[in-house]
N, C-alpha and C positions, 0 to 999 in steps of 0.2 A: 589629935584624933578624937572623935566623939565616942565616948564610952568604949564599947568593945568592937568598933568597926574593924573589919578585916581580921579579926582574931583567928588564929590558926594558919593564916597564910604566911609564906616565907617573904623575906624582904624584897626579893625580885618581883614576886607576884604583886605585892603591895604597890611597888613603884609603877608597875604596868597599869594597875587599876587607877591609880592617881593620875597617870598620864592620859589614859583613855577618857576619863570622866569629862573634862571640859570640852573635848572635841568629839564626844560620843556621836552626835548627829552628822558629823562629816562623812562617816563611813560605817553605818550601822551594821551591815552584814559582816564585815571583817572584825569589827570590834566585838560583836556578839560572839564570834567564834573564839576569840581570845579569852573572853570571860568564861565560856563553856569549858574550854580547855583547862583554865586555872582551877575552876571549882570541881570539875570532874576528877582532876588529880587529887584534890583534897577529899572528896566524897567517897572515892573508891576504898578508903580505909575504914569507913564506918562499919559498925557491928550490926548485922541484920539477923542474927541467929534466933532471936525471940520474936521475929515478925513474920507472920504468915502472909504470903502473897499469892493471889489468884489472878491470872492474866487473861485478858481478852474474853471476858464474859459478855455474851450478846445481850443487849437491851432492846434491840430493834432488828429490822430486816436488812438494813444496809451493811455491807462489810465494815464500814467505819462506825457502826453503832455497837461499840464495844467499850467495856470499862474494866479497870483493874481494881481489886479489893485488897487493902492492906489492913491487918489487924494484929493485935497482940496474940501470941500463942496461948496465953492463959486467961483470955478474956472470959469472965464468968458472970457479967451482968450487962444489961443494955447500956451501950455507950453512945455519946453524941457522935455525929459523923461530919466530916469535912469532905465536900465534893469539890475537886479542883478541875478547872477548865483552862487549858493552855491557850496561848496566843499563836500568831502566825500570819498576821496581816490579811486574814480571811481566806487566803489562797494556799497557804502552806502551814507547816507545823504538825507535830505529832505529840501524843501524850507522853511519849518517851523520846526526848531529843537525843538521848543515848542511854546507857545502862544506869546512869546516876541522876540525870536531870530529865524529867521533873519528878521522878519518884521520891527525890529528897524532900519535896514539899509534904508528901503524904507520910513518909517515915518519921518526919519530925513530929507530926501531930499524933501518930500512933504511940510514940514514946511518952506522950503526955495524956494518954487515956482515950484517944479518939479512934474511931474507925475511919480510914481514909479511902476515898474513891477517886480514881484518876479517870476522867471521862473524855472519851474521844467523840468527835463530831465530824460532819461532812464539810468539805471545802466548798467555797463559794462557786467554784467552776461547775459543780454539780448541784449545788443547793444555795441559790441566792436568797436574799431577804424574803421572808423572815425565817427561812428554814433552819438557820443556825440555832435560833432560840427554840424552835420546835424540837430540835434534837435534845436540847437541854431539858425541855419539858418531859420528853420520853425517858431520858436517863433518870431524872428525879422521880418520876412515877415508878420506874423499876425499883429504885432504892426503897421507896415507901412500901411497895408491894412485898418486897423480900426482907423487910426490916426485922421481922421476928427470927428468921433463920440466920440472919447475919448478926444477931445480937445488937441491933441498932435501936436507939431511942428515936422514933419518928418525929417526936416533938422538938428535937434538937438537931435539925439539919442546917448546916452552915454551908452556903454556896459561895465559892471563891472563883473569880474570873480574872485572868491576867491578859492585858492587851486586848486583842480581838475577842478572846474568851470573855473578857470583862464586858464587851459590847453585848455578847449573846446572853449572858446571865442578867445584865441590867435590863435588857428588853424583856426577857422572860418574867422578871419580877415587876417591872414598872409599866410597860406599855400595854394598855388595855386592849389594843388591837392584836396583840401577840400572845399575851398571857392566857393560859387555859381558862375556859369559862368557869370552871369550879375553883379558880384561884390557884395560888402556888402553895407549896408545903414547906416553905423556908422559914427558919427562925431568925436567921441573921445573914446579911449579905456583906461580902468583902470584895471590894473592887481595887485591883492592883494595877496601876499604870494602864487603866482601861481607856479605850477609845469610846468616848461618850457622845461625840458628835461626828457625823459623817461630813468629811470635807475633802476636797481635792486641791487644796492650796498648793502653790508652787514649792513650798518648803516641806510638804508632806511626802516623805520618801515612800510611803505605802499608798499613794493616791490611786494607783492601778488596782490594788486590792479593794479599795473602797468602791471604785466603779464596778468591779466585778460582783461585789456582794449587793450593793445598793442600787445598781443600775446606772445607765448613762444619763438619765433625766435628773439633773441636780435640783430641780424644783421640788423633788420628792424628799430630798435629804433631811430637811428640817423635821418633817412629819415622821420620818423613820428613825430619827436619832433618839437614843435613850434620854438625853437631857430634856427633850420636849415634854417628857412624861414624868418628870421628877416629882410633881405633886401627887402622883399615884403611889409613891413609895410608902409602904405601910408596915415596914419592919425596920429594926435597927440596921444601920450601915456603917461600915468602916471604910474610909476612903484613903488609899495609900498611893503615894507617888515616890519616885526616886529623885535624888538631887539632879541627876542628868538624864532627862527624858527624851523620848522621841518628840519632835516639835509639836507643840499644842496640847499634848496629853495632860500636862500639868495645869494648863489654863482651863481645860474642860473639867478636870477634877475640882478646881477651885469654883467653877460655876455651879457644880452639883453641891458642893459644900455650902455655898451661899443660898441656893434654892431650898435645900433641906433645912438650913438654919432659919430662914425666913418663915417657912411653913410651920415649923415646930416651935419657933422662938427659943430654940435650944440647939446648939451646934452639935453635929454628929462627930463621931470619932474620926480623927484625921492624923496622918503621920507623913512627913517627908523624910524618907530614910537617907541619912547623910552619906555622902561620898559614893553611894551606889548609883547604878545606871538601870536602864530599862530591863536588862537581862539579869544582872546580879541581884536585883531586889528579890527574885525568887530563887536564883541559883545558889545563894549562900545559905539557905535554910538547911538545917540538920548538920551544921558545922558548929564550932565553938562560939560563933557570934550569935548572941541571943536577943539583941534589942528589939528587932522587928517581930520575931517569933513570940517573944514575951508580950509585946503589945497586942498582937492578935489574940493570944490566949486570954489576956485580961478582958478584951472585948467580948469574947465568946463566953467566958465565965460570968460576966455581968449579965449578958443576955439569958444564959441558962438559969441564973438565979431568979430572974424576973418571971420565968415561965411557971405557971401554977399547974 
């Protein structure tokens, strides 16, 4: 086993995780539920008594324009902030998959001195391209506007997107046709198992969601894909994938790695989280397993140090 992979899980759960991994893509929905159940059981025992949580704060006019705020009870100086955007194949998914996931992502960073924001956005059925990224823009603008009262350092905003959430945050930062005219307010970008290219390949289990968000005209997909605009990435990025991904997401992550490396003549931060899958790569945060979390914190620390 690699370093501390699956640390804290019982042997039965480890066996299930190892069994699911190689056949992850054969039944993503049921495998995802197994992973959620395993890590929810572990996460329900974490101590949250020193973490203040404000739920469903509106940042816009739509009922889904809400966010949750996580911060230390004794926070006494402006802190960097992590904004997390969940996935869901564009047509489903909530900022709270249940009482433990995805709040675990935010509570992990709060324990390490960050303010955490869990951002909700509209589904593609009501808000097709590019509305998902516009929701991200509205949420980020709200955080910047309220930075002082939230004790947030607005120069150290880290935007994290998982799966389809990664699509929305990548377009928000990179696509000049989508990005706000005044630019973005992000110090660093973390893309976790992100869908960076729109495709409806036969092996894509979420092809229906891609059509719903990007439209039926596949001739537009290349222009609308975040990868097309990689040369416009103007901030540090960390690209993360799991060993067992939804089909194609690891390939697209590799494409982005190559494009950014070629542009900067220096490779960006990249990690392939061993033995984990598309769901557990985020579901395991705030457990005893530290490898991926430590890697992200190291990236953020390096970015923060470079900010004058």
